[in-house]
N, C-alpha and C positions, 0 to 999 in steps of 0.2 A: 345360518351362522356357523362359522368354522369352529371346530372343537378339537382340542389336543389332548392326547393321553401321554403322560410321562411315565415311563416304565423303568423301575429300579430292578436290576437283575443280580442274581447270585447271592448277595448279602445286603444287610442293612447296617453295616458297621459305621462307626464314627458319628452316630446321630447326635451325640452329646455336643459336638462342636459344629455340625453342619446343618442341622435341621432348620434352625431359625432363618438363616440366609436362603436356604433352598426353598423354604415355604414362601418367603417374601419375594425373592428375586427370580424364581422360576414358576412355581405353581400360581401364586397370586398375580404375578406380572403377566403371565400368559392365560390366566383364567382356565387353567388346565386341571384335568383329573389325574389322580395318581394310582398306579398299579405297582404291586411288588410281586416278583416271580423269583423265589429264593429257595435256598437250601436251609433247613433248620435242624437243630439238635434238640435233645430233650431239655436242655437248659436255655433254649432260645427265649429272649426277652420280648414277650408279646405286648409289653407296655411302651416299647419305643415308638416315637412319633411317626416314623415312616409306616409302620404297621397299622397303628391306630387311625391314621388319616388316609389310608389307602381305600379307594373305592372298590378296587379289584385286588384280591389276594390269592396267590397260588403258591404252594409249597411242595417240596420233596424232601425226603430225608437226606441230610448232608452226606456227600460221598467221601469226604476227607481229602487226603493228599494224592489220590489216584483216581482219575475219572474214566478209567477203562470200563468199569461197570456201567457208568452213565452212557458212554458211547455205544456199548453193546445193547443197552436197552433201547436207545434211539434207533439203532440199526434194525432191531427186530420190529419196531413199530413202523418204520419206513418201508421195510421189505414186505411187511404184512399188507400195507396199503397198495404196494405195487404187485403183490402176489408173486414175489420172487423169493428165492432161497440162496443164502451164501453162508460160508463158513464163518463162525464167530471169530472176531479178532483179526480177520484178514485185512482190515483197514490199517493195521499196525505197520504194514510195509511202508506206509507214508512217513513213518518216523525216521526214515533214512534222510529226510530233508533236514538240513542243519539249523542251528541256532535256536530261536525261540518258538519255532513252529510246534504247535500242539503241546505247549508247556502245561504241565499238570497230568501228563500220562507217564506212567512208570514203565520200566523194562524195555526201553528203546534199544535199537540195534547198537552193537559196539563198533560198527563201522564208522560212526560219526566221530571224527577226530578233531572237530572244531575246537579251537582255543581262542577265546576272546580276551586278549591280554589287557584290554582296558577295563574289564569287569573282574574285579578281584574275587568276586563270589562265584565265578564261573566254575562249573564242574561237569563231569561227564553225564550226570543225571540231567534229564530234560528240565529246564528251568522256566519260570514264568507261569502264567495262568491262562494262556490263550485258549486252551481247550475247554476250560471251565466256562468262559463267556460264550464260546461257540455252542456248548450244550444248552446253556440257559436261554440263548436266543431261540434255539429250536423249541425248547419247552414253552417259552413265551408264545411262540407262534401257535402251538397246539391249543393253548388256553384261549388265545384270541379267537381262533376258529371255533372252538367248542361253544363259546359264549356269543358268537356272532358280533364281535366288537369291531372288526375291521371296517365295516360299513357305517359304524356309529361315530367314528372319528376321522378327521381329515388329515391330521398330522400326528406322528408318533415320535417321541424322543426316547431313545434307549440309552440309559446311562447307569451310573453307580452312585452310591450314597455318600461317598467320602470326598466330594468336591466342596470347596468352601463357598463358592458363589458370592464373592464380595461385591459384585456389581450385577445389574439387571441383565437378564437374558435378552439378547437382541430381539427386536420385534419380528415375528414370523413373516410379516408382510414384506420385510426386506430380504427374505430368504426364499428363493424361487422354489415352488413346490415340485417342479420337474427335475430337481437335483437332490442328491443325497449329500447332506452336510456333515462333515467330520472335522475335528480339530487338525490343525497343521502342526505336527510334532508328536513325540512319544510313539513313533511308528516302529522303531527297532527293526528296520529292514522290511517293514510292510506298511500297513495303514493303521492309524490309531483306532483302537476298539473301545475307547472309554466313553465315547459319546457319539450319537448319530441322530440327526433329524431327518425323518423319512416320511414321504407321503403315503397315503393308503394304497396308491397305485404301485408302490415299490416295496411295501412292507413285507410281503410274502417272500419275494426274492432275497431281500436283505437278511431276513431271519433264517434263511434256508442254507446257510453256508455249510452246515454239517452234511447235507444230503449228498453232494458229489464226493465227499470224503468216505462215506459209508457204503455207497452203492457202486 
């Protein structure tokens, strides 16, 4: 029997308005288990329904508004596995790439002269949160491996807690398992990172986006 694990990454925000529909139209509809892989603070609400109803729970201390330390930590762990050495922060050369790439990392190069005139909130500091989700995907992969969960589930949904889910999730039988399914939209010059449906055959590669950045 096929089994699905829905993974909430980074935060469990907006549960007051999203949990009921998420539980009904995703978890119950797919007969899926729930995992949370998130950053927490000392004031984190462990009574929220995402946390209380998760079968698998993994946390790190919240890194705040700069995920440089998180990337350096991931780099050390990856290089340790590969038995390689590199200079810390050398990956920051990739911050020369413009726009929303690696949003959430501070102190990027001043060479980026991009101006997005249609975005009134645009400024020279790197905007967005793409680096945060990249890090939590990597962290999620480490936890799935540590607990030998990849072979226990056939499909994985990687998403966030602040979607409303007013309608039922499409049946997984209508979504081919040899494809990675992502929403059409909210790409901001790339691909949408807010939801993905991935098979166990592709989950390691999908969650490993941080690796070529850091090595």
